Every structure is written in C-alpha cells, then in structure tokens.
TIMIZA-501102 format. One record per residue: residue number from 1; residue in one letter; chain; x, y, z of N, C-alpha, C, O in turn. Coordinates in pm, whole numbers, plus 32768, in hexadecimal, padded with zeros to 4 digits. Layout:
<rs>
   i aa ch n.c1 n.c2 n.c3 ca.c1 ca.c2 ca.c3 c.c1 c.c2 c.c3 o.c1 o.c2 o.c3
 NUM  a  A    X    Y    Z     X     Y     Z    X    Y    Z    X    Y    Z
...
</rs>
This chain:
<rs>
   i aa ch n.c1 n.c2 n.c3 ca.c1 ca.c2 ca.c3 c.c1 c.c2 c.c3 o.c1 o.c2 o.c3
   1  m  A CDFD B1C5 58D7  CE67  B167  58B6 CE7D B16F 581E CE20 B177 57CE
   2  e  A CF00 B16C 57FB  CF27  B180  5774 CF05 B104 571E CF20 B095 574B
   3  t  A CECE B112 56A8  CEA6  B09E  5654 CF23 B06B 5610 CF71 B0B7 55D8
   4  p  A CF34 AFDE 5618  CFA6  AFAD  55D9 CF9C AFB5 5546 CF2E AFAC 5510
   5  k  A D00D AFC6 5500  D019  AFD6  546E D000 AF4F 5428 D03E AEE9 5449
   6  l  A CFA4 AF52 53C7  CF8B  AED7  5377 CFFB AEB7 5324 D03A AF10 52EC
   7  d  A D01B AE2E 5319  D085  ADFA  52D4 D06A ADFF 5245 CFFF ADD1 521D
   8  e  A D0C4 AE37 51EE  D0AE  AE3E  5163 D0B9 ADB7 5122 D05F AD8B 50DA
   9  d  A D12D AD71 513C  D146  ACE6  5103 D121 ACDF 5078 D0D3 AC86 5055
  10  s  A D151 AD36 501D  D122  AD3F  4F91 D154 ACD1 4F38 D11D ACBA 4ECD
  11  a  A D1BE AC8A 4F64  D1FD  AC2F  4F09 D1AE ABAD 4F01 D189 AB73 4F67
  12  a  A D195 AB81 4E8A  D154  AAFF  4E6D D1B4 AA88 4E93 D22D AA8C 4E80
  13  v  A D174 AA1F 4EC9  D1C5  A9AC  4EE2 D1F7 A96C 4E6B D1A8 A943 4E16
  14  p  A D27F A95E 4E5C  D2B5  A933  4DD5 D2BB A895 4DCF D2AC A84F 4E34
  15  g  A D2D1 A866 4D57  D2F4  A7DC  4D3D D285 A77F 4D3D D211 A7A8 4D34
  16  e  A D2A5 A700 4D49  D23F  A694  4D4A D201 A683 4DD1 D220 A6CF 4E2D
  17  g  A D1AA A623 4DE0  D16F  A608  4E5E D0DA A631 4E63 D09C A64D 4DFC
  18  y  A D0A3 A634 4EDA  D012  A647  4EEF CFF7 A6B8 4F53 D03D A6C4 4FB8
  19  i  A CF94 A70B 4F38  CF5F  A76D  4F91 CECD A74C 4FB5 CE7C A731 4F5C
  20  f  A CEAD A74E 5032  CE20  A73C  5056 CDE4 A7C3 5084 CE23 A813 50CA
  21  v  A CD6D A7D7 5059  CD1F  A856  507B CC9F A822 50BF CC57 A7CE 5089
  22  l  A CC84 A856 5137  CC0B  A821  5180 CBB6 A8A3 5192 CBD8 A903 51D8
  23  e  A CB46 A89A 514C  CAEB  A911  5138 CA7F A90F 51A0 CA50 A8A6 51CC
  24  k  A CA57 A98F 51C9  C9E3  A9A6  5214 C9E8 A970 52A4 C982 A949 52DD
  25  a  A CA66 A96D 52DE  CA77  A93D  5362 CA2E A9A7 53C6 CA2A AA20 53AF
  26  t  A C9FC A971 542D  C9C1  A9C5  5497 CA29 A9D0 550B CA2D A97C 5565
  27  l  A CA7D AA3A 5505  CADB  AA5A  5570 CABE AAE9 5597 CAFC AB48 5566
  28  e  A CA5B AAF6 55F4  CA2D  AB78  5620 CA3C AB81 56B4 CA06 AB31 5701
  29  a  A CA89 ABE8 56D9  CAA8  ABFE  576F CA46 AC63 57A8 CA1C ACC2 5764
  30  a  A CA21 AC4E 5827  C9C8  ACA9  586B C9EC ACA8 58FF CA1E AC42 5930
  31  k  A C9D6 AD10 5945  C9FC  AD1A  59D4 C988 ACE0 5A29 C91D AD1A 5A36
  32  i  A C9A5 AC69 5A61  C94B  AC21  5AB4 C97A AC2E 5B46 C9DC ABEF 5B6C
  33  g  A C934 AC81 5B9A  C968  AC8F  5C21 C9E2 ACF0 5C1C C9D6 AD62 5BEE
  34  k  A CA54 ACC3 5C4A  CACF  AD12  5C4E CB2D ACEE 5BDD CB93 AD31 5BCB
  35  a  A CB0F AC89 5B92  CB73  AC5C  5B27 CB33 AC50 5A9D CABA AC39 5A96
  36  y  A CB7C AC5C 5A31  CB55  AC44  59AE CB54 ABB1 599A CBAC AB6A 59CB
  37  q  A CAF1 AB80 5953  CAE3  AAF3  5928 CAB7 AAE9 589E CA76 AB42 5868
  38  i  A CADC AA76 5860  CAA7  AA51  57D7 CA20 AA1C 57E6 CA0C A9BB 582F
  39  l  A C9C1 AA56 57A6  C934  AA30  57B9 C919 A9A6 5776 C944 A98C 5705
  40  n  A C8D1 A94E 57C2  C8AB  A8CF  5787 C825 A8A9 57B7 C7F8 A8DE 581D
  41  c  A C7DF A84D 5771  C753  A82F  5786 C737 A7EF 580B C6CA A7FF 5842
  42  d  A C79A A7A5 5841  C787  A75C  58BC C791 A7B2 5938 C742 A7A4 5995
  43  d  A C7F3 A80B 5938  C810  A859  59B5 C7C9 A8E4 59BF C7B6 A91D 5A2A
  44  h  A C7A6 A914 5948  C778  A9A4  593C C6E7 A9A7 58F3 C6C7 AA0D 58B6
  45  a  A C697 A943 58F9  C618  A941  58B5 C5C3 A9B7 58E7 C58E AA03 5897
  46  n  A C5B6 A9C8 596D  C55D  AA32  599F C595 AABF 5975 C54D AB1A 594C
  47  f  A C619 AAC7 5982  C657  AB53  5960 C63C AB66 58C9 C619 ABD6 58A5
  48  l  A C647 AB0E 5878  C632  AB1D  57E0 C59D AB41 57CE C580 ABA1 5787
  49  r  A C541 AAFB 5807  C4B1  AB1A  57FB C48E ABA3 5821 C43D ABE5 57DF
  50  r  A C4CC ABD0 588E  C4AB  AC55  58C0 C4DB ACC3 5863 C4A8 AD34 5864
  51  h  A C53E AC9F 5812  C56D  ACFE  57B0 C53A ACE5 571E C573 AD12 56BA
  52  g  A C4C7 AC96 571B  C48B  AC7C  5697 C4CF AC20 563A C4B7 AC24 55C1
  53  k  A C524 ABCB 5670  C574  AB6F  5613 C54A AAE3 5631 C51E AAC2 56A0
  54  d  A C559 AA8D 55C5  C531  AA02  55C9 C5AD A9B4 55FA C615 A9B2 55B8
  55  p  A C59D A972 5672  C614  A929  56A8 C644 A8BE 5647 C6BB A8A0 5641
  56  a  A C5E7 A884 55FA  C614  A817  559F C67F A840 5537 C6C4 A7EC 54FE
  57  n  A C68A A8C4 5520  C6EB  A8F2  54C2 C76E A904 54FE C7CC A920 54B4
  58  f  A C781 A8F6 557E  C7FF  A90B  55C4 C843 A887 55EA C836 A850 5657
  59  r  A C88F A858 5582  C8CE  A7DD  5593 C968 A7E5 5579 C997 A7B2 5513
  60  p  A C9B3 A822 55D2  CA42  A826  55C3 CA8C A7A2 55CD CAFF A790 55A4
  61  d  A CA3E A746 5608  CA7A  A6BC  5613 CA9D A679 5583 CAF5 A623 5575
  62  i  A CA4B A6AF 551B  CA5D  A678  5491 CAE4 A69D 5462 CB2C A645 5434
  63  v  A CB0E A71D 546B  CB8F  A745  543A CC01 A707 5489 CC6C A6EB 5452
  64  h  A CBEA A6F1 550E  CC4E  A6A7  5560 CC67 A61C 552D CCD9 A5F2 5518
  65  q  A CBFA A5D6 5519  CC0E  A54C  54E6 CC4D A545 5460 CC96 A4E6 5443
  66  e  A CC32 A5A6 540A  CC69  A5AE  5381 CCFB A5C8 5385 CD46 A58D 5338
  67  l  A CD28 A621 53DF  CDB0  A64A  53E6 CE02 A5D6 541D CE73 A5C0 53F3
  68  l  A CDCA A58F 5479  CE0F  A519  54AF CE1A A4AD 5441 CE82 A46C 5439
  69  a  A CDB8 A498 53F0  CDBC  A438  537F CE27 A45D 5317 CE67 A405 52DF
  70  i  A CE39 A4DE 52FE  CE9A  A504  529E CF2A A4FF 52D4 CF84 A4C1 529D
  71  l  A CF37 A545 5343  CFC9  A550  5378 CFF9 A4D6 53B8 D073 A4C6 53C0
  72  d  A CFA9 A47D 53E8  CFDA  A3FC  5423 CFEC A392 53B5 D017 A323 53D1
  73  s  A CFCA A3B5 5337  CFCF  A348  52D5 D05B A328 52AF D0B2 A37E 52B8
  74  p  A D074 A2B0 5285  D0FC  A286  5249 D11D A2E8 51D6 D190 A312 51C9
  75  l  A D0B8 A30D 5181  D0CD  A35C  5110 D116 A3E0 513D D175 A40D 50FD
  76  n  A D0E9 A418 51A6  D127  A496  51DF D1B1 A476 5214 D211 A4BC 51F7
  77  k  A D1BB A40E 5260  D237  A3EF  52A2 D2A2 A3CC 523F D319 A3D2 525D
  78  a  A D277 A3A9 51C6  D2DB  A387  515A D2F3 A408 510C D32F A401 50A1
  79  g  A D2CB A478 5138  D2EA  A4F5  50F7 D297 A521 507C D2BB A57D 5032
  80  r  A D228 A4DC 5069  D1D6  A4F5  4FEC D173 A56F 4FF8 D149 A5AA 4F95
  81  v  A D151 A591 5076  D0FA  A5FB  508F D13F A681 5098 D192 A692 50F2
  82  n  A D125 A6DC 5048  D165  A75D  504C D138 A7BA 50BD D189 A7F4 5105
  83  a  A D0AF A7C6 50C8  D075  A820  5122 CFE0 A7F9 512F CFA9 A7AC 50E0
  84  v  A CFA2 A832 5198  CF16  A827  51B1 CEE0 A8BB 51CD CF1B A90A 5217
  85  y  A CE6C A8D6 5188  CE2B  A95C  519A CDA0 A939 51D4 CD5D A8DB 51A8
  86  v  A CD79 A988 523A  CCF6  A982  5275 CCAE AA09 5259 CCDC AA74 5283
  87  h  A CC41 AA02 5214  CBF3  AA81  51F9 CB75 AA78 524D CB24 AA1D 523C
  88  t  A CB66 AAD6 52A5  CAF1  AAD3  52FE CA77 AB18 52C9 CA7B AB62 5266
  89  q  A CA0A AAFE 530D  C98B  AB3F  52E0 C98C ABD3 52F8 C93B AC1D 52C0
  90  k  A C9EC AC01 5350  C9F8  AC93  5364 CA5F ACCF 52FF CA83 AD43 530D
  91  n  A CA8B AC87 52A2  CAE7  ACB4  5235 CB6F ACCB 5270 CBB8 AD24 5246
  92  v  A CB90 AC7C 52D0  CC23  AC7E  5300 CC6C AC0A 52BA CC3C AB98 52B7
  93  l  A CCDD AC28 5284  CD2E  ABC3  523E CDAD ABA5 5295 CDFA ABFD 52BA
  94  i  A CDBC AB20 52B2  CE2C  AAF1  530C CE7D AA94 52BB CE49 AA38 527C
  95  k  A CF06 AAAD 52BD  CF62  AA4C  527D CFA0 A9F9 52F4 CFC6 AA2F 535C
  96  i  A CFA7 A974 52DD  CFE1  A91A  5340 D056 A8CD 5303 D048 A88D 529B
  97  s  A D0C6 A8D5 5344  D137  A88F  5310 D127 A7FB 5318 D0EC A7CA 5378
  98  s  A D15C A7AE 52B3  D150  A724  52B9 D1A6 A6E2 5323 D19F A66A 5339
  99  q  A D1F9 A733 5366  D24B  A700  53D5 D1FF A708 5459 D232 A6E0 54C2
 100  t  A D184 A73E 5454  D13D  A754  54D3 D108 A6CA 550D D0DE A66F 54C5
 101  r  A D110 A6C7 558E  D0CE  A65C  55D8 D04C A68A 5615 D052 A6D3 5677
 102  i  A CFDA A666 55E5  CF5C  A69C  5617 CF3F A65E 56A7 CF57 A5E8 56BE
 103  p  A CF0C A6B4 5704  CEEE  A678  5787 CE90 A605 577B CE33 A606 572A
 104  r  A CEAA A59C 57D1  CE59  A521  57CB CDCF A53C 57F8 CD73 A503 57BD
 105  t  A CDB7 A58F 585C  CD2B  A59D  5895 CCF1 A61A 585B CD33 A67C 583C
 106  f  A CC6D A60E 5851  CC1E  A686  581B CC24 A6FC 5874 CC20 A76C 5841
 107  k  A CC2E A6EC 58FB  CC35  A762  594F CCB8 A7B2 5939 CCBA A82D 5933
 108  r  A CD24 A762 592F  CDA7  A7A6  591B CDAE A7E8 588F CDEC A850 587F
 109  f  A CD6F A7AA 582C  CD67  A7DF  57AA CD21 A865 57A8 CD4E A8C5 5768
 110  c  A CCAE A86A 57F1  CC64  A8E4  57F5 CCB2 A956 5839 CCAF A9C8 580D
 111  g  A CCFB A930 58AB  CD4B  A991  58EE CDB4 A9C8 5899 CDD5 AA3E 58A5
 112  l  A CDF5 A96F 5835  CE59  A9A2  57DA CE17 A9FF 5775 CE55 AA61 574A
 113  m  A CD9B A9E3 574F  CD62  AA33  56E2 CD3A AABB 5719 CD41 AB1D 56D0
 114  v  A CD0F AAC4 5799  CCFF  AB48  57D6 CD79 AB98 57DC CD72 AC10 57C2
 115  q  A CDEC AB5F 57FD  CE6A  AB9E  57FC CE8F ABD3 5772 CEC0 AC42 5763
 116  l  A CE74 AB78 5707  CE90  ABA1  5685 CE3F AC15 564F CE74 AC6A 5607
 117  l  A CDB9 AC1A 5671  CD64  AC83  5642 CD88 AD0A 568F CD67 AD77 565F
 118  q  A CDC6 AD00 56FA  CDED  AD7C  5742 CE73 ADB0 5717 CE88 AE28 5705
 119  k  A CED2 AD4E 5708  CF61  AD7B  56E3 CF78 AD71 5651 CFDB ADAC 5625
 120  l  A CF28 AD2C 55FB  CF35  AD1B  556D CFA8 ACC3 5544 CFB9 ACAB 54CC
 121  s  A CFF7 AC94 559E  D060  AC2C  557B D087 ABE2 55F6 D07A AC17 5665
 122  i  A D0B6 AB65 55E7  D0F2  AB16  5654 D16D AAD2 561B D16B AA8E 55B5
 123  r  A D1DE AAED 566B  D257  AAC4  563B D27D AA38 567C D240 AA16 56E2
 124  a  A D2D2 A9EF 564D  D308  A970  5682 D34D A994 5707 D388 A9FE 5719
 125  a  A D342 A934 575F  D37D  A94C  57E2 D415 A950 57DD D455 A998 582A
 126  n  A D44D A902 5782  D4E1  A8FB  5779 D51C A939 56FE D583 A90C 56CC
 127  g  A D4DA A9A4 56CA  D50F  A9E9  5654 D4BB AA5B 562D D454 AA76 566C
 128  p  A D4E5 AAA3 55C0  D4A0  AB14  5594 D42A AAF7 5532 D3DB AB51 5513
 129  e  A D41F AA81 5506  D3BA  AA63  549E D32F AA77 54D7 D311 AA51 5548
 130  k  A D2D9 AAB6 5480  D24D  AACA  54A2 D201 AA4C 547A D1F4 AA31 5403
 131  l  A D1CE A9FF 54D6  D17D  A98B  54BC D0EE A9AC 548C D0B9 A969 5434
 132  f  A D0B2 AA12 54C5  D035  AA4D  54A1 D040 AADF 548A D082 AB27 54D5
 133  k  A CFFF AB0A 5424  CFFA  AB9B  5410 CF80 ABC8 53BB CF5B AB87 5359
 134  v  A CF46 AC31 53E3  CED3  AC69  539A CF12 ACBF 5326 CF66 AD17 533A
 135  v  A CEE4 AC9F 52B6  CF1D  ACE5  5238 CEA7 AD28 51E9 CE31 AD07 51FA
 136  k  A CED0 AD83 5197  CE70  ADC5  5142 CE3D AD67 50CF CE8A AD1C 5092
 137  g  A CDB9 AD71 50B4  CD7B  AD31  5045 CD89 AD77 4FC5 CDBE ADE6 4FBE
 138  p  A CD58 AD36 4F5D  CD15  ACB4  4F56 CD80 AC47 4F56 CDF6 AC60 4F3E
 139  v  A CD54 ABD2 4F72  CDA3  AB5C  4F7B CDE7 AB3F 4EFA CE59 AB10 4EF8
 140  t  A CDA5 AB59 4E8E  CDD5  AB39  4E05 CE5B AB81 4DE5 CEA6 AB52 4D8F
 141  k  A CE79 ABEE 4E27  CEFF  AC2D  4E09 CF77 ABE3 4E3F CFEA AC04 4E21
 142  y  A CF59 AB7B 4E91  CFC5  AB24  4EC1 CFD7 AAA6 4E71 D02E AA53 4E8E
 143  f  A CF84 AA97 4E0A  CF88  AA1B  4DB6 CFF9 AA32 4D4D CFFE AA9A 4D0B
 144  p  A D050 A9CF 4D40  D0B8  A9D4  4CD3 D076 A9DC 4C44 D008 A9A7 4C2F
 145  a  A D0BB AA1F 4BE4  D087  AA20  4B61 D07E A98C 4B29 D0D7 A93A 4B3F
 146  g  A D018 A973 4AE7  D009  A8ED  4AA8 CFD6 A87D 4B06 CFC7 A809 4ADF
 147  a  A CFBB A8A6 4B85  CF8A  A83A  4BE6 CEFE A80C 4BB7 CEAD A858 4B81
 148  r  A CEE9 A790 4BCE  CE66  A752  4BB6 CE12 A763 4C32 CE43 A745 4C9F
 149  r  A CD95 A791 4C28  CD44  A7B6  4C9A CCCB A75A 4C98 CC7C A759 4C3A
 150  v  A CCC1 A709 4D08  CC54  A6A1  4D10 CC00 A6C3 4D87 CC34 A6D5 4DF5
 151  g  A CB7B A6CD 4D73  CB1E  A6DB  4DE3 CACF A660 4DF8 CAAD A619 4D9A
 152  f  A CAB0 A646 4E77  CA64  A5D3  4E9E C9E1 A5F3 4EE5 C9D9 A644 4F41
 153  s  A C97D A5AE 4EB2  C8EF  A5BD  4EEB C89B A540 4ECF C89E A505 4E63
 154  f  A C852 A51E 4F34  C7F7  A4AA  4F1F C78E A4C5 4EAD C765 A46C 4E62
 155  s  A C768 A548 4EA6  C6FD  A570  4E45 C736 A585 4DB3 C6EA A5A9 4D59
 156  a  A C7B3 A570 4D9F  C7F2  A57E  4D1F C7B2 A51C 4CBD C791 A4AC 4CE5
 157  a  A C79F A542 4C3E  C764  A4E6  4BDD C7C3 A474 4BB4 C799 A408 4B8A
 158  d  A C842 A490 4BC3  C8A4  A433  4B98 C8DC A3DF 4C08 C925 A413 4C5D
 159  v  A C8BE A35E 4C0C  C8E6  A300  4C74 C963 A2B7 4C45 C956 A26D 4BE3
 160  k  A C9D5 A2C2 4C7B  CA50  A285  4C43 CA87 A21A 4CA0 CA7B A224 4D1A
 161  d  A CAC1 A1B5 4C65  CB1A  A155  4CAE CB9E A1A0 4CBE CBE9 A1B2 4C5F
 162  f  A CBB7 A1CB 4D39  CC32  A224  4D4D CCB2 A1DD 4D33 CD14 A220 4D13
 163  k  A CCBB A15B 4D3D  CD35  A10D  4D21 CD4B A120 4C90 CDBF A132 4C6A
 164  s  A CCEA A11E 4C38  CCFA  A12E  4BA6 CD10 A1C5 4B83 CD5C A1E9 4B29
 165  y  A CCC3 A21B 4BD3  CCD2  A2AD  4BAF CD5D A2DF 4BC3 CD91 A32E 4B74
 166  i  A CD98 A2B1 4C2D  CE20  A2ED  4C46 CE84 A2D5 4BDB CEE5 A320 4BCE
 167  n  A CE6E A268 4B88  CEC8  A257  4B17 CEB9 A2B8 4AB1 CF13 A2C3 4A5D
 168  e  A CE4C A307 4AAA  CE37  A376  4A4E CE7D A3F3 4A7F CE98 A44D 4A2F
 169  l  A CE9B A3FB 4AF9  CECF  A473  4B37 CF68 A480 4B0A CFAF A41F 4AF4
 170  p  A CF8C A4FA 4B00  D021  A50B  4AD5 D07F A4E2 4B47 D065 A4FE 4BBC
 171  s  A D0E7 A4A2 4B23  D14B  A472  4B86 D1B3 A4D5 4B98 D1FF A4C9 4BF8
 172  d  A D1C0 A539 4B44  D235  A59C  4B40 D1FB A62A 4B66 D23F A68D 4B4A
 173  a  A D18D A639 4B9F  D14D  A6BA  4BC4 D108 A6A7 4C41 D0E9 A638 4C6B
 174  c  A D0EF A721 4C82  D09D  A71F  4CFB D00F A700 4CE2 CFDB A723 4C77
 175  v  A CFC9 A6BE 4D41  CF3E  A6A6  4D3E CEF6 A6DF 4DB4 CF22 A6C6 4E25
 176  i  A CE93 A725 4DA5  CE45  A768  4E0D CDC4 A71D 4E2A CD6E A711 4DD3
 177  f  A CDB7 A6E9 4EA5  CD3A  A6A5  4ECD CCEB A704 4F2B CD1C A737 4F8F
 178  t  A CC66 A718 4EFD  CC0D  A776  4F56 CB97 A721 4F85 CB4E A6E2 4F38
 179  l  A CB89 A724 500D  CB1A  A6E1  504A CAD9 A73A 50AC CB15 A79A 50DD
 180  g  A CA60 A71B 50CA  CA09  A76B  512E CA3A A747 51BD CA65 A6D7 51DA
 181  a  A CA30 A7AA 5213  CA47  A792  52A0 C9CF A7BC 52F1 C9DC A7E6 5364
 182  m  A C957 A7B1 52B5  C8D6  A7D6  52F8 C87C A75F 52FB C892 A6FB 52B7
 183  s  A C80F A770 5352  C7BA  A704  5363 C75C A6E1 52EA C735 A66E 52D5
 184  h  A C73C A74A 529E  C6ED  A73F  5227 C704 A7B1 51D0 C738 A818 51FA
 185  g  A C6DE A7A2 5155  C700  A80C  50EF C75E A7EB 5086 C792 A77B 5082
 186  m  A C779 A849 502D  C7D5  A82C  4FBA C858 A884 4FCE C859 A8EF 500C
 187  i  A C8C3 A84C 4F93  C93A  A893  4F90 C934 A8FF 4F1E C8DA A8F8 4ECA
 188  d  A C990 A960 4F1B  C999  A9B9  4EAF C9E8 A975 4E3F CA62 A968 4E44
 189  s  A C9A0 A94C 4DDD  C9DB  A8FC  4D6C CA08 A951 4CF5 CA35 A91F 4C8E
 190  t  A C9F7 A9D9 4D09  CA1B  AA31  4C9C CAAE AA36 4C70 CAD1 AA66 4C04
 191  y  A CB02 AA00 4CCB  CB8F  A9FD  4CA7 CBC5 A974 4C92 CC3F A962 4C8E
 192  t  A CB71 A915 4C84  CB97  A88B  4C69 CB93 A868 4BDD CB40 A89E 4B93
 193  d  A CBEA A80E 4BAF  CBE4  A7DE  4B26 CB7F A762 4B20 CB36 A755 4ABE
 194  d  A CB7F A70F 4B80  CB21  A69C  4B8A CAD2 A6A5 4C0E CB08 A6D4 4C72
 195  l  A CA5C A67C 4C0F  CA13  A66C  4C8A C9DB A5E2 4C8C C980 A5C2 4C40
 196  i  A CA12 A58A 4CE6  C9EF  A4FB  4CDD C9C1 A4C8 4D64 C9D3 A509 4DCA
 197  s  A C984 A450 4D62  C962  A406  4DD8 C9B5 A387 4DD9 C9CD A34F 4D6E
 198  v  A C9E2 A357 4E4C  CA2F  A2D7  4E48 C9E8 A26C 4E80 CA25 A204 4E9C
 199  s  A C961 A278 4E98  C911  A210  4ECB C879 A221 4EAC C849 A292 4E9E
 200  h  A C832 A1B2 4EA2  C79D  A1BC  4E89 C75E A1DA 4F11 C6E5 A1EB 4F17
 201  y  A C7AE A1E0 4F83  C773  A1F8  5001 C7AD A279 5040 C822 A297 5029
 202  p  A C763 A2C3 508C  C797  A33E  50CD C80B A314 5130 C7F9 A2BA 5181
 203  l  A C87D A357 5126  C8F1  A33C  5181 C90B A3BB 51D5 C8F3 A42D 51AE
 204  s  A C93D A39B 5247  C976  A41A  5297 C9EE A447 524D CA2A A3FE 51FF
 205  g  A CA0F A4C6 5269  CA86  A501  5233 CB03 A4AD 5249 CB54 A495 51EF
 206  a  A CB0E A483 52C5  CB87  A430  52EE CB8D A3AD 52A4 CBF8 A37E 527E
 207  c  A CB14 A370 5290  CB14  A2EF  5247 CB3A A30D 51B2 CB82 A2BE 5175
 208  c  A CB0D A376 517D  CB2F  A393  50F4 CBC2 A3AF 50DF CBFC A387 507A
 209  i  A CBFF A3F7 5143  CC85  A413  5140 CCDC A395 514D CD44 A386 510C
 210  a  A CCAC A33A 51A5  CCEF  A2B7  51B4 CCF0 A26B 5130 CD51 A227 510E
 211  r  A CC85 A276 50E9  CC78  A22B  5067 CCE2 A26C 500B CD31 A224 4FCD
 212  i  A CCE6 A2ED 5000  CD43  A333  4FB3 CDD7 A30E 4FCD CE22 A2E8 4F73
 213  t  A CDFC A31B 504C  CE8A  A304  5074 CEB0 A270 5064 CF21 A250 5040
 214  n  A CE52 A218 5080  CE6D  A189  5074 CE8A A165 4FDC CEEA A11F 4FC0
 215  c  A CE3B A194 4F82  CE48  A17C  4EF6 CED4 A1B3 4EC9 CF1E A16F 4E81
 216  l  A CEF7 A22D 4EF2  CF75  A261  4EC4 CFEE A21A 4F09 D059 A210 4ECF
 217  e  A CFDA A1EA 4F88  D041  A19C  4FC2 D058 A11B 4F7B D0CA A0F0 4F6E
 218  n  A CFF2 A0DD 4F4E  D003  A062  4F01 D045 A07E 4E7E D096 A02E 4E50
 219  k  A D025 A0EE 4E3F  D05B  A112  4DBE D0F6 A124 4DC3 D141 A0FC 4D6B
 220  f  A D11E A166 4E35  D1AE  A17E  4E45 D1F5 A116 4E96 D26D A122 4EB0
 221  g  A D1AE A0B0 4EBF  D1F3  A043  4F0E D21A A077 4F98 D283 A04F 4FCA
 222  i  A D1CA A0CE 4FDA  D1E5  A0FF  5059 D1A2 A0A7 50C3 D127 A09D 50C3
 223  l  A D1E8 A06A 5119  D1B3  A00D  517B D1AC A04D 5202 D181 A00E 5263
</rs>
C-alpha cells in the first residue's frame, strides 16, 4: 500500500488569538484481531503487557477530554482559538482545525484517530477543508513571530492566579498554551517563555483548560 504524503502546512497561524498544544498524547494504533485500534489501558491491558508496555501509560481518553474542553468552549465558538496541535509520544504532530466537532464518545474518537493515522488527514464531510491533518514538526515552526508561549504544569515553581496573569498577556498577539496530554510526567518546556501552575492542587488537563478558557471568556465578555 502506498504511504500517504505528509502535509507540509508550513505557514504559521497569523494574527491574534490562541493556539493550544497538547503534548505527549498516547495515540498509538495496533492491529487487534482483524482491525486496527487505538491502544488504551482499559481494553488492551493484556496486549500491552505481552509487548512489555505499561498499560497505565496508555490514556488516549485524556487528549479526547482536552479536545472537547477546547473546541466546545465559548472561547473557541467566538473565534478566539486559531488552532490546536496534538504531539504524540510517538512524535506524530497533528493539527486540528478550530472548526472541528470532536466525536462525543471515546469509541468514535478512537475510530477517527485510527483513520487519521492511516490516511494522515480527514476532510470535512461538506467541503474540502482538512479538519485533522498530520503535519511535519517541530510544532514551533507553526508559531507566529512574537507569540507568547505559556506552559502549564502542576510541578512548576510559579503558581499564578490565572485571572490576574492573563492581564499580563499581550492582547494584540497570538498566545500559545502548552499542556500535557499524558497521565504523568512533564511537558517539553524548552520552547515556552513561562512555565506556570494555575492551582495549588493537581488538576486534570481538561480542568486546567476549563480554567484557562473561562478566564479568557470573562476577560472578553464572552457568555
């Protein structure tokens, strides 16, 4: 079978707004029986152990929850989110259009991700736009010049009140938010300007995203 061509997508996202980067997502497909499936700790624990892998590390549900939190947010519906990038632990970089409607159920989401990893892009049903596409890394080449890059981690030394912090962010430039999409570990903070925590308590990725989007919605009066 011919290997699909990887999308270049070399142009950075222009203008104001926000870009989300979800790091270290576990979206790994394997042939189980007669079909390819996205591996997860609940359904494929025995398969993963037989292949010397820790099932606890296979949590594609995390990136599913995070994508729902971003793309369903009023912030996105108001046109403030420019794009979302998912960087997997297998070093696959996926660009997701802010116009995408993520499948509601985890099973359908995994089926869509298998299709994406095989075809490298998924178009809208009613048009030519690519809603999902695998693109060449690194993710930083898609950042607009002058963008402020903010990483989030519970282990960050700097704990911020995000409602106050957003007032320090530029209103006339793009801001990049980088969060982890894995069950444990650290994001790659080498390309961030700031690494902060937004709570004294450990938060799920989806909860952290909700805090980010809610604060920005309040700032812009988005109801």
